[in-house]
N, C-alpha and C positions, 0 to 999 in steps of 0.2 A: 504494500500499499504505499502511496506517496501523496504528499500534499504539494500542490503548486500554488504559490501565492503571486499574484500579479498586480502590483500597485498601479493605479490610474492617477491618483493624486495622493497627497500625503496622508489622507484619512480614508482611503478607499482601496480595497483589494479584492481580487477574485481567488477563491480557493478551489482547487481541483482535487479530488480524491482519486488517486491512481493506485490500484487497479484491481487485480485478482486477489481475493482474500482466501486463497486455498493453497495448493502445493506450490512449491518455488519454481517450477519449471514450465510455467504457462507462457512465458515470453516477456514477462514483466521486466526482468533484468536486462534482456536484450533491448527492449523498448527504451529503457533508461540510458543504456549505452549509445543507442542511436541518437537520442537527444543530446548527449554529451558531445558526440562526434559532429553532429549537424549544426549545433549551436555554440561550438568552440569552447566548451568547457574543458580546459587542459587537465591532464593528469599530474599529480605530484610524483616525485621520484619514489617515494615510499609506496605509492599505489602501483607503480610499475613493478617493483620488487615483489610486492604481495601477489600481483596478478601472474607474474612469471612462475611463482611457486604453485599457484593453483593450476596453471596450464600443465606443468610437469606431473603434478599429482593426478589430474584429470586423465592424462595419457596412461599413466600406470594403472589407475583404477579401471579404466575402459578395457584395456588388454587383458587384465585379470578377470574381469567379468566374462569376457569371451572365452577364456581358458576354462574357467569354472563351468560355463555352459557346455563346453565340449566334454568335460568330464561327467557332468550330471546326465547328459544325454548319450554318453558312451560313444561319441562321434570321434572317429580316428583322424588324425592329421593326414592330409594327402601325401605330405613328405614326413615319413617316420622320424627323420632327424630332428624335427621340430619339437619332439617330446622333451629333449634335453634343454632346448631354449625356453620352453614353457616352464620347466622346473626352475630355470634360472630366474625368470621373471617372478615367479610365485615366492622365491626365497629372498627377493629384494626387500630392503627396508620399506616399511609402510609409508613413511613420509619423505617426499622428495623436495628438497629445498633448491636444488640447482640442476644443471643438465645431467643426463645419465652418463655413466662410464661407457667406454667403447664397447665393453662386453655386453652390457644391459641393452645399449642401443641396437647392436647387431641382433640380439635375441628378440627385441620387440619387432624389428623389421621383418625377420624371417617368420615369426608367428602371424604377424598381421597379413602378410602376403600369401599365406597358405590358403589354397582355394577352399578348403573345408571351413576355415575360419571366416572367409568371406560369406559363405552360405549361412553361417550362424548369425553374422552381422545383418544380413537381409531381414531376419526376424528379431531384430534388436529390441523391438518393443516388448517382447516376452520376458526380457530381463531388465526392463526400464533403463536401457542404455541411452545416454545422452545423445541427441542427433549431431552434435558437433564432434563426436568422437572420430568420425572418419576424417574430417577436415584436419585435425591435429596429427592423426596417425599418418595420413598421406603427406603432411609437411614436416615430418619429424626431422628430416635432414637439415632444414633451415632453422628449426627451432632449437635443436640440440647443439648449441654453441655457447661458449663462455660469454661472448659479447651480444648475445641475443636480446633484442628489445622488442616487445610485442608490437605488431603493426596495428593500425586502426581496425583492420579486418580480423586480426587475432582477438582484439578486445571485444568485438562484436560477437565472435563465435565462442568466446570462453564463457563458461557458466560459473559464477560465483554467488553462492547463496547469500542473501542479505542478513546480516546480524546486527541488531540494534537499529538505530536511526542514522541514515545517511543523508547529508544535506548538500544539495547541488543548486547552484544559482546561475542562471543564464538569461540572455535577452533574445527576444524574437519579436519581429514586427514592432519594434520601438517600444516594447514592453519588457519589464523584468519579471522573471519567473523564479520561484524558489521551490525546489522539490525536496520533500522530506520523505525519503524511502524507508519504509518500515518493513521488517522481515514478513514474508507472506506465509510462512509455515503456520500450521494450525495452532501451535502454541502461542502465537502472537496475536491471534484474533481478539483477545481481551482488550487490546489496545484501540480498538475501533472507536469506542464510546468517546475517548478523549479527542477524536478528530471530527466528530459529527458537526459541530457548530459552524455555521457559515459556509458550508460546502455549496459550491455553485455549479459543479459538473463532476461526473464520475467517469473514469476510464476503467474498463473491465476486460481483461484478457482471458480467452479461453483457447487452450491448445486443442483444437478439434482432432488432431491426429492421435489424441490419447483415448480415443473411443473404446480401445481394447485393453487398456492398462488399469492396474490397480494402484491404490494409494500406498506410498511408501511408509506413511506413518500409521497405517492400519495393521496392527499385529497379525491379524488373520488374513490380510490381503484379499478382502472380499468387496470392498467398495470401489466401484469404478470411478476413474479420475473425471471423466466427462460428466457423469452423473453428479458427482460431488461439486463440480463447477456450476452446473445448472441449478442445483439446490441452493447454492450460495447466491447465485444471480437472482433467484427468485426472492430469497430473503432480503437482499439489498433493495430489489425493486419495490418490495412491499413495505420497506422501512418508512414510517410516517414522515421522518425528517427529510426524506429524499423524494417526497411525493412530486414535487414540482422541479426536480433537478434533472437536467440533461444527462442521459446515459449513453456513453460512447463505447460500443462493443467491438473488440478486435478479435475476430475469428482467425486465430493464428495457426501457423505451420500448415498452410495450404499445400505447400509442395510435398511435405511428408505425408499428408493425408492422401493426396492423389497416388503417391507411390505405394502406400500400404494397402489400399483397397483391393488390388488384384490378389495380394498374398494373404490378406486377413480380412475376408469379407465382413462388411458392416453388419449384415443380418445375423452372423455367428454370435455377435455380442449385443446386438439390439434386435430382439425378436420382432419388434413392431415395424422394423423396416423389411419390406418384402421384395426389394430389389426392383420394383416396378417403376420407380422414378428416381430422379437424380439424388445421389447420396448427400451432396452438400445442401441441397434444398431440405432434406430430412433433418439435418443438423439445424439449419436456420429456423425451421418450424419449431424445433425444440426450444430454441432461444426465444422465439416469439411467444411461446406458451408460457415460458418462465417469467416473462415480462408483460403478460396479458393485462395485468391490472393498471398499466401505466398509459398515459396519453402517448399515442404513437409518434406524435411530433417531437417528443422528448427523446426519441431513441434513434441512434445513428449506428449503423453497422458497417464495419470495414473488414474486407477479406485481406489478410496479411501474411506476408512471409517476413518476419521481423529482421532476418539477416540481410535482406535486400535493402541496401541503403538508399538507392535511387527511388525505389518505390515508396519506402517509408518516409522520405522527404515530402513527397506529394501528399501522402496520407496524413502526416502530421500538420501539414499546412491546412488541409481541409478540416482537421479535428480542431486546431486552434481557432480557425475562422468560425466554425459552428459554435464554439464556446463564447467567443466575443459577440457573436450575433445574438446568442440566447441571453446575454447579460447586458 
């Protein structure tokens, strides 16, 4: 969740509640990274060091998840020699603060390029593997250097969960915005109440590609991520304090959604979908149902791929324009 405060005069401001109040992988973090990139909010040296560490750890975690899935499904490597490389990866230290040793680097490269591992990756949603994993594994050669500095693209692709409150200030269209990014995990939902007063607009992100995935914070892994997002959307939509508040919905991960449908049919996870009409329309109908109690003029829906900077620039311009028009 984030607050954006936009002063028009010394005593007037607009507050925007951003965004998904559920799991941390809806696209909220990427949305904020895009805003920082597009509106020239520079990173500090400490942020770069912190982000580098997260990138290395995400690479290690991703390749380990694939290896564990290979083991759990008793899937053999196409190249039997990669068994020893997999063992080396699993024996590496859990926390990675800098680039990998030459030995570990070679092990990751060999395992990642094994065709059996690639087939496991195609069904990555079954192990809740972050969609940016491929990007970093494919670019490991340029990342695994002592003088590595994350590029703007790396920052967009990297997933760093929000902990506590992050404050970002930037200007757009001759106005100053202030974002207070609050962790989206379920444990932080108790913080909503302190942010309710004076909200003028809401951004809400839904990762529609998660139609087949379960919540990570659910001990029994029975709650569907998309169902959880829709339930929260309905709750926010029906919140009395937001009755007249514009709601801007980002249906995110359009690219992953289209990629997954042939492999993991929507109807296998949503029985109400009979395959007789467009899958995306089915999802949008669910969104409209969740917001059915609101004035339709207060709802704006955007189909997004948050990692596409050019597309997000246009979408954010439309979103900010809609907010300014409504206020």
